[in-house]
N, CA, C and O of each residue as an XYZ file, in Angstrom:
296
protein
N       8.667      5.529     11.251
C       8.746      5.701      9.804
C       7.784      4.730      9.124
O       7.693      3.568      9.520
N       7.077      5.192      8.120
C       6.144      4.319      7.403
C       6.840      3.393      6.407
O       7.976      3.629      5.994
N       6.131      2.345      6.043
C       6.603      1.396      5.037
C       5.873      1.706      3.738
O       4.649      1.840      3.735
N       6.607      1.821      2.631
C       6.037      2.093      1.319
C       6.343      0.932      0.386
O       7.361      0.259      0.542
N       5.466      0.695     -0.581
C       5.673     -0.348     -1.587
C       6.186      0.292     -2.872
O       5.706      1.346     -3.290
N       7.165     -0.358     -3.491
C       7.760      0.112     -4.737
C       7.762     -1.013     -5.756
O       7.695     -2.190     -5.399
N       7.838     -0.641     -7.028
C       7.852     -1.608     -8.121
C       9.035     -1.311     -9.029
O       9.220     -0.174     -9.463
N       9.838     -2.338     -9.319
C      10.970     -2.222    -10.224
C      10.544     -2.724    -11.599
O      10.195     -3.895    -11.753
N      10.571     -1.851    -12.590
C      10.179     -2.235    -13.947
C      11.219     -3.129    -14.612
O      10.887     -3.897    -15.516
N      12.467     -3.039    -14.175
C      13.527     -3.841    -14.782
C      13.362     -5.325    -14.467
O      13.374     -6.159    -15.372
N      13.206     -5.656    -13.181
C      13.089     -7.071    -12.803
C      11.656     -7.458    -12.429
O      11.397     -8.606    -12.068
N      10.729     -6.506    -12.515
C       9.318     -6.720    -12.212
C       9.096     -7.221    -10.787
O       8.224     -8.051    -10.531
N       9.906     -6.698     -9.867
C       9.824     -7.077     -8.459
C       9.085     -5.991     -7.688
O       9.312     -4.803     -7.916
N       8.205     -6.390     -6.782
C       7.516     -5.472     -5.893
C       8.119     -5.672     -4.507
O       8.242     -6.803     -4.036
N       8.494     -4.574     -3.855
C       9.156     -4.677     -2.556
C       8.734     -3.529     -1.658
O       8.198     -2.523     -2.122
N       8.984     -3.694     -0.362
C       8.659     -2.674      0.630
C       9.929     -2.002      1.095
O      11.002     -2.604      1.125
N       9.782     -0.720      1.463
C      10.930      0.049      1.911
C      10.502      0.962      3.051
O       9.520      1.695      2.932
N      11.231      0.915      4.142
C      10.993      1.765      5.297
C      11.772      3.057      5.087
O      13.001      3.033      5.010
N      11.067      4.191      4.992
C      11.749      5.467      4.777
C      10.907      6.618      5.294
O       9.696      6.474      5.461
N      11.536      7.767      5.550
C      10.786      8.928      6.039
C       9.728      9.375      5.029
O       9.883      9.162      3.826
N       8.654      9.994      5.523
C       7.566     10.446      4.656
C       8.055     11.428      3.596
O       7.551     11.415      2.473
N       9.014     12.271      3.924
C       9.490     13.256      2.960
C      10.248     12.618      1.795
O      10.495     13.285      0.791
N      10.620     11.342      1.910
C      11.304     10.632      0.827
C      10.390      9.650      0.099
O      10.852      8.929     -0.785
N       9.112      9.607      0.448
C       8.179      8.618     -0.095
C       8.063      8.679     -1.613
O       7.974      7.636     -2.261
N       8.062      9.870     -2.191
C       7.865     10.027     -3.639
C       9.142      9.816     -4.444
O       9.084      9.710     -5.669
N      10.281      9.755     -3.786
C      11.547      9.558     -4.496
C      11.655      8.130     -5.011
O      11.137      7.203     -4.389
N      12.319      7.950     -6.134
C      12.540      6.594     -6.642
C      13.500      5.863     -5.705
O      14.196      6.485     -4.902
N      13.526      4.552     -5.817
C      14.346      3.728     -4.926
C      15.103      2.680     -5.733
O      14.788      2.432     -6.897
N      16.090      2.075     -5.111
C      16.787      0.934     -5.703
C      16.113     -0.337     -5.218
O      15.817     -0.475     -4.031
N      15.870     -1.267     -6.133
C      15.247     -2.534     -5.746
C      16.278     -3.424     -5.054
O      17.472     -3.126     -5.094
N      15.838     -4.506     -4.422
C      16.771     -5.410     -3.743
C      17.842     -6.002     -4.673
O      18.907     -6.407     -4.208
N      17.562     -6.054     -5.989
C      18.541     -6.561     -6.947
C      19.525     -5.485     -7.398
O      20.467     -5.765     -8.139
N      19.295     -4.245     -6.940
C      20.215     -3.158     -7.247
C      19.836     -2.275     -8.419
O      20.573     -1.348     -8.754
N      18.702     -2.542     -9.049
C      18.255     -1.695    -10.159
C      17.776     -0.351     -9.630
O      17.142     -0.286     -8.576
N      18.072      0.703    -10.345
C      17.653      2.044     -9.947
C      16.312      2.402    -10.578
O      15.923      1.829    -11.596
N      15.616      3.343     -9.972
C      14.407      3.893    -10.563
C      13.116      3.187    -10.245
O      12.134      3.369    -10.964
N      13.071      2.375     -9.182
C      11.804      1.748     -8.794
C      10.833      2.835     -8.347
O      11.228      3.778     -7.662
N       9.567      2.706     -8.731
C       8.563      3.713     -8.413
C       7.613      3.229     -7.332
O       7.376      2.031     -7.179
N       7.082      4.170     -6.596
C       6.160      3.851     -5.515
C       4.820      3.400     -6.092
O       4.347      3.962     -7.080
N       4.213      2.393     -5.479
C       2.913      1.881     -5.900
C       1.877      2.193     -4.829
O       2.221      2.559     -3.705
N       0.623      2.047     -5.183
C      -0.448      2.240     -4.221
C      -0.603      0.969     -3.402
O      -0.774     -0.118     -3.955
N      -0.545      1.106     -2.099
C      -0.697     -0.035     -1.200
C      -2.172     -0.307     -0.957
O      -2.946      0.615     -0.700
N      -2.557     -1.558     -1.037
C      -3.930     -1.968     -0.753
C      -3.895     -2.788      0.528
O      -3.041     -3.657      0.703
N      -4.826     -2.502      1.409
C      -4.858     -3.243      2.663
C      -6.292     -3.597      3.016
O      -7.244     -3.011      2.501
N      -6.418     -4.549      3.886
C      -7.719     -4.925      4.421
C      -7.515     -5.360      5.861
O      -6.498     -5.967      6.198
N      -8.473     -5.050      6.699
C      -8.430     -5.474      8.094
C      -9.602     -6.414      8.324
O     -10.715     -6.155      7.868
N      -9.348     -7.498      9.027
C     -10.386     -8.466      9.323
C     -10.660     -8.397     10.824
O      -9.738     -8.428     11.640
N     -11.910     -8.306     11.163
C     -12.292     -8.221     12.569
C     -13.624     -8.907     12.793
O     -14.070     -9.704     11.968
N     -14.250     -8.597     13.900
C     -15.560     -9.153     14.258
C     -16.549     -8.006     14.407
O     -16.205     -6.942     14.923
N     -17.782     -8.228     13.950
C     -18.811     -7.218     14.148
C     -19.427     -7.385     15.538
O     -18.972     -8.215     16.326
N     -20.456     -6.601     15.833
C     -21.050     -6.646     17.164
C     -21.726     -7.968     17.491
O     -22.044     -8.225     18.652
N     -21.953     -8.812     16.488
C     -22.574    -10.119     16.697
C     -21.548    -11.254     16.743
O     -21.923    -12.422     16.844
N     -20.253    -10.917     16.667
C     -19.213    -11.924     16.703
C     -18.918    -12.559     15.358
O     -18.135    -13.505     15.271
N     -19.547    -12.037     14.303
C     -19.331    -12.566     12.958
C     -18.102    -11.909     12.328
O     -17.771    -10.772     12.665
N     -17.426    -12.612     11.420
C     -16.286    -12.038     10.711
C     -16.744    -10.856      9.881
O     -17.808    -10.899      9.263
N     -15.949     -9.809      9.865
C     -16.278     -8.607      9.095
C     -15.009     -8.084      8.456
O     -13.949     -8.084      9.082
N     -15.107     -7.640      7.218
C     -13.982     -7.041      6.510
C     -14.086     -5.537      6.644
O     -15.136     -4.954      6.376
N     -13.001     -4.909      7.057
C     -12.961     -3.468      7.235
C     -11.910     -2.890      6.311
O     -10.805     -3.427      6.238
N     -12.214     -1.816      5.602
C     -11.239     -1.198      4.707
C     -11.139     -1.970      3.415
O     -11.934     -2.872      3.148
N     -10.144     -1.604      2.605
C      -9.956     -2.266      1.324
C     -11.052     -1.928      0.345
O     -11.387     -2.740     -0.517
N     -11.628     -0.721      0.465
C     -12.714     -0.305     -0.410
C     -12.273     -0.098     -1.842
O     -11.142     -0.429     -2.199
N     -13.155      0.448     -2.666
C     -12.895      0.620     -4.080
C     -12.013      1.801     -4.421
O     -11.674      1.989     -5.589
N     -11.626      2.610     -3.433
C     -10.744      3.738     -3.730
C      -9.544      3.682     -2.793
O      -9.449      2.797     -1.943
N      -8.641      4.623     -2.954
C      -7.394      4.614     -2.186
C      -7.587      4.892     -0.702
O      -6.667      4.670      0.085
N      -8.750      5.368     -0.304
C      -8.976      5.711      1.101
C      -9.253      4.477      1.962
O      -9.192      4.566      3.188
N      -9.552      3.340      1.356
C      -9.852      2.147      2.127
C     -11.225      2.184      2.765
O     -11.493      1.450      3.717
N     -12.097      3.039      2.243
C     -13.458      3.120      2.772
C     -13.644      4.246      3.764
O     -14.692      4.323      4.405
N     -12.662      5.124      3.916
C     -12.743      6.191      4.901
C     -13.321      7.496      4.353
O     -13.385      8.482      5.087
N     -13.741      7.533      3.097
C     -14.283      8.775      2.531
C     -15.712      8.560      2.049
O     -16.273      7.475      2.203
N     -16.280      9.579      1.479
C     -17.653      9.517      0.994
C     -17.690      9.539     -0.531
O     -18.647     10.046     -1.115
N     -16.675      9.003     -1.177
C     -16.581      9.108     -2.638
C     -17.572      8.201     -3.363
O     -17.845      8.416     -4.544
N     -18.101      7.221     -2.701
C     -19.065      6.323     -3.322
C     -18.432      5.221     -4.144
O     -19.154      4.474     -4.805
N     -17.101      5.083     -4.131
C     -16.442      4.047     -4.935
C     -16.218      2.747     -4.192
O     -15.273      2.013     -4.481
N     -17.077      2.466     -3.247
C     -16.863      1.276     -2.393
C     -17.766      0.159     -2.807
O     -17.731     -0.917     -2.209
């Protein structure tokens, strides 16, 4: 099951929730018990080494794909 990030407007808390993909768009209860938290866009970045052994940042591009598309927003 994937982990999704949600935001509670009542307490302004951002939290993660493990749930099935078919429930991803449903609102959730925050850890404080408030109802109606909405799903947010998760941003990620991977750090690795390039072919020369130098640090390289992978993903985390300018759009939601993380650099995996040809949208030009990177």
